N, C-alpha and C positions, 0 to 999 in steps of 0.2 A: 505671476501666480495669484490666484484669487485669494481674497482675505479668508474665506471659509476654509480653503485647503491649507492655508498657512496656519490657521488656528488648529486644524485637525492634526497637523504634523507636530505643532508645539505641544498639544495635549498628549499626543502619543509619546513624544520624547520624554516628557516629564514622568509619565506613568511607567515607561520602560526603565528609566534610570532608578526608579524606586523599587521595581520588582523583578527586573530581568535577572535570571539566574541560569548559568550554564551548568549542565550536569553530565557526568559520564554515564555510559550505557551499562545497565546492570547485566550481570552474567546470566540471570534467569528471568524469564518473563512472568508476569503475574498470571495465575490461573484461577478460574472460578471454583468455588468450593464444591459445586455440583458436578464438576468434570475434572477430578484430579488425574494427573498423569500416571500411567503405569506402563511398564515395558510392553505388555501385550497390546494396549491401546496404541502406543507409539508405532509398533511394528505394523499394525493394521492400518493406521492412518497414513503411513508412508506408502504402503501398497496402493491404497485408494487414491492418493494424490497423483500417483504415476499411472493410474488405470484408465486407458483409453476406452474401455468397454462401458464406462459410465456415460459415454456420449452415444447418440443414436446410431451413428454409422461406425463406431469403434475407432475413430481417428483422433479424437481430442481428449486430452486429460487435463487436470488442473495444471500440470507442469507445462503443457503446451503454451499457455499464455504467461505463466508465472514460473519461468525456468530456473530452478534452483542450481542448475549446473552453470548458470549465467548470473546475471545480477538480480534475478527474481522477477523480471518482466520478460518481454519478448523483443525489445528493441525496435518495435514498429509503432507508427503513429497511433494506430487503433488496433484493438484486438481482432484476431481472425478465428472464426469458429468452423463448424462443420460445413462441408461443401465450399470452403473458401469464402464464406460470408464475412463481411467486415462489419464490426460494431461501430458505435459512434464515439467511443472514448478509448483512451490508451489503457493498457494493463498495468496497474500500480505494482511496484515490487512487493513480493511476499516476504522478503527479508525484513525482519523487525516489525512486521505488521501486527504482532502481538502487543506492541506498545501504542498502536493507534487506538484511540478510544472509541471510534466507530469505523466501519468498513465501507468500501466503495467510495468513489469520488463524491457522491451526494449523501453519504452517510446513511443509506437506507437499511443497512444491517448494523445492529448494535454490537454484535459479537462475532468472533471468528466462526462460531458454530452456526450462527444465522447466515453468514456470508457463504459458507460451504454449500448451502442448499440452493442458492439462487441460480448460478450458471447452469446447473443440471437441466433445468426446465426452461431456459432461455432459448428461444428458437434460433437465434443467431449463434449462440455459443455452443452448447453441448446438445441441445435439441431433443432431449427426452420429453415424452408427452406428459408425464406426471411423475411425482415422487414414488407413487405406487409402482409405476413401471420400472423405475430404477431398482426398487427392492425386488421386484419380480425377476429381473435379470440377475441380480446378485445371488438370489436363491437357486439359480441354475448352475452356479459355480461352486462345487463342493468345498474347495479350499477356503472360500470366503465364509461359508457357513461355520466351519470349524474355527476360523480366525475370530469371528464375531463371538462365538461361544466362549472362547478363551479370554477375549478382551472384556466381555460383559457377562461374567459367570452367574450373576444373580438374576438375570433377565430370562423370563420364560421364552420369549421370542426375541432374541437379541438382534436379529437382522432387521433393522428398521432405520428409517431416514434420520431420526435423531441420533442414534448411535453412530451411524455413518458420519454425520457431521461432527459429533464429539471426537471421534478418532482422528479425523483430518485436522481438527483444531489442535489436538494434542501434538501432532507432528509439527504443525506450523509454529507452535510456541517454542519449538527448539531452533527455529531459524533466526538466529541472532548473530550479528557481526560485531564482535567485541574488539577491543584493543586498537581502535583507530588512533592515529597520532593525537587527535584531540582528547580522547579518553586517557591516553598515557599522560598527557599534559595535565589534565584535571586531577589525576591521581598522584601528581607530584614531580613527574619528569619534565622539568621546564625546558629541556632541550628537544622535546618531542615535536614542537612546532618551530617553524622558521620565523624570523623576524617579520616577514611579509604576512605569514598566516596569523600571527598575533595581531598585527596591524588590521588585517581584515576582520578578525574576531571582534576587536573593539569597534570597528566601523559599522558592522551590522547592528550593534547595540545603539551606537550614537545616532544613526540615521532613522532608526525605528523598525527595522526588520523583525526584531524580537518582540514587537507588540503582538505578533501572531506566532512566530516560530520560537517556542519555549519548550522546556521540559527535556527529558532524556532523548526523545525522538525528534525534537525541534518541530513538533506539530501541535503543541498545546498541552496543558496539564489538567484538562478536565477529567472527571471520573469516567471509568469505563461505561460506555453506553451514552455518554453525553458529549456530543461532538463539538469540536472547535470550528465553527463555521464563520467564514469571512466573505464579503463581496469581492468578486473578481470580474471586471475591474472595480476598485473602490473609488477611483477618480476617473470616470469615463470621459471619453472625448479625445484621447491621444491618438496618434497615428497608428498605434499598435492594435487598437480595437478592430479596425478593418483589415490591417495587414495580416493578422493572425486569427481572425474570425473569433474573437473572444466572447462575443455576446449572444450568438445565435442559439447556443445550448444554454438553457435556463437553469441548469444545475439542480439544486435542491428543490426548486419549485416543482420539478417534474414528479417529485415524491409527495410533497405536502400540499401542492396546489395553493399555497399561501402566497399572495402577491409579494409579501415582504421577503420571501425566500428566492426571488428571481436573481439569478447569477450569484447565488451563495454556494460556496464549496467547502468541503472539509479541507482544512489546512494540511497539505501534504508534508511528509517527512523531508528533512534535509539529509538524513543518513544515506550515504552512498550516492548522493545526488550527482556527483561528478561522473559516475559511470552508468547512470540510468536515463540517458537521452533516448528519444526526444522528450521535450518537456511540455507540461500543462495537460489538461484533460483531453485535448484533441491532438496532442503530439505535433503541433504546428511549428514549434521552435526547436531547431536542431542542435544549437550549441548553448553551453552553460553561460558564457559571457553575455549572449543575447538575452537569455532568460533573466539574468540579473538586471539588465537594462529595462526589460519589459516590466518586471516586478517593481523596480524603483519608481518608474513613471506611473504605472497604473494604480499602484497602491499608496504611494507617498507623494506623487506629483514631483518627484525628484529626478533631475537630469545629472547622472553621475559622470565624472570624468573617466577617461580610459584608465588612469592609474587607480582610481577607486574600484572600478570593475575588476581590474587585475588583482587587487588586494582581496576583494570579497571572494573571487573565484579561488584564489589560493587557500583561503580559510575553508571554503566548502570542500576542497580536495582533502583537507585534513580529517573529514568526517567519513572517509572510506575505511571500513573496518576489515577485519580478517574473516574470510568465509570458511566455516567448517566444511571439511570434505564430505560430500554426499555420495554414498554408495547406492547404486541403483538396486531396487528391491526385485526379488524374484516374484512374479505374479502367478497366481493359481491358474492351472490349465483346466481345460474342459476336454474330456476324453471322447473321441469319435463324433464330435459335433462342434458347431459354432453358435454363439449366442447373439451375434451381430448380423443384421440383414445386409443385403446388397446395397451399395451406396445409391 
């Protein structure tokens, strides 16, 4: 191990021992003062989340890639949009996304409201030509006009892209998975974790994983809108760089064009990580035990034993929470016409 990397790990371990803190997941997500939740907004947001007519050909909804009937992603290496087009990155889980301080792998959206607007006009994802076209289509569906008026009664023209994003964000802030074994343990039930899981919990702190994975979502404790970005790989040159194509996507650099941001990524959550394979931004790693090995080597230059990997994986399994039942919404009809063109 190089002296520089040894010093890096030593500094990391010292800082972690001083500040690392494990926290249970709150029952309610923080919401911005400018977009308080209301029952009408929540109902509208849920409809819009499941609405495929927000895509050009009427085949892709938010739920297509972020399936709330599943683990909040789609289980594929990269997202798939209209006409079967493949994106370049995987679909992060939407469950507990309200606790992420920024959205998307590269943090290009500071809020859930900002995030909701992006996929609509992405040519690979939902393929709408503009936000104005999105609103034009919604205005052709009478049920949405009335739903927007109910959700935003003070607005003269409530059917607009900002209100659409606000409603979706309100729904997404209800997508919380509480009462994981870890949360029960943190709330006082010391039998909620197995001895192996407790061992793994201590191990991720000792070896330095919590230098990045802190807070209630294990993704950092920055303020909303201020992302927790880290280089991946932080210690380049291992066999995993080429094996899993870790460096060809330059991450946050694609947003900022700042050379210092090359291969920088928003720290992803550990919540429900045991059920959200495949792993990393490109979905190249299929199993959690391999993901643990990759992270240890590329971030800390550490080669873990099989027993250490098993203990860490056991702990990560304790972060799988309870998924509130989601009832599919009834979407507004259009009488005697369609609003989507031929594929």
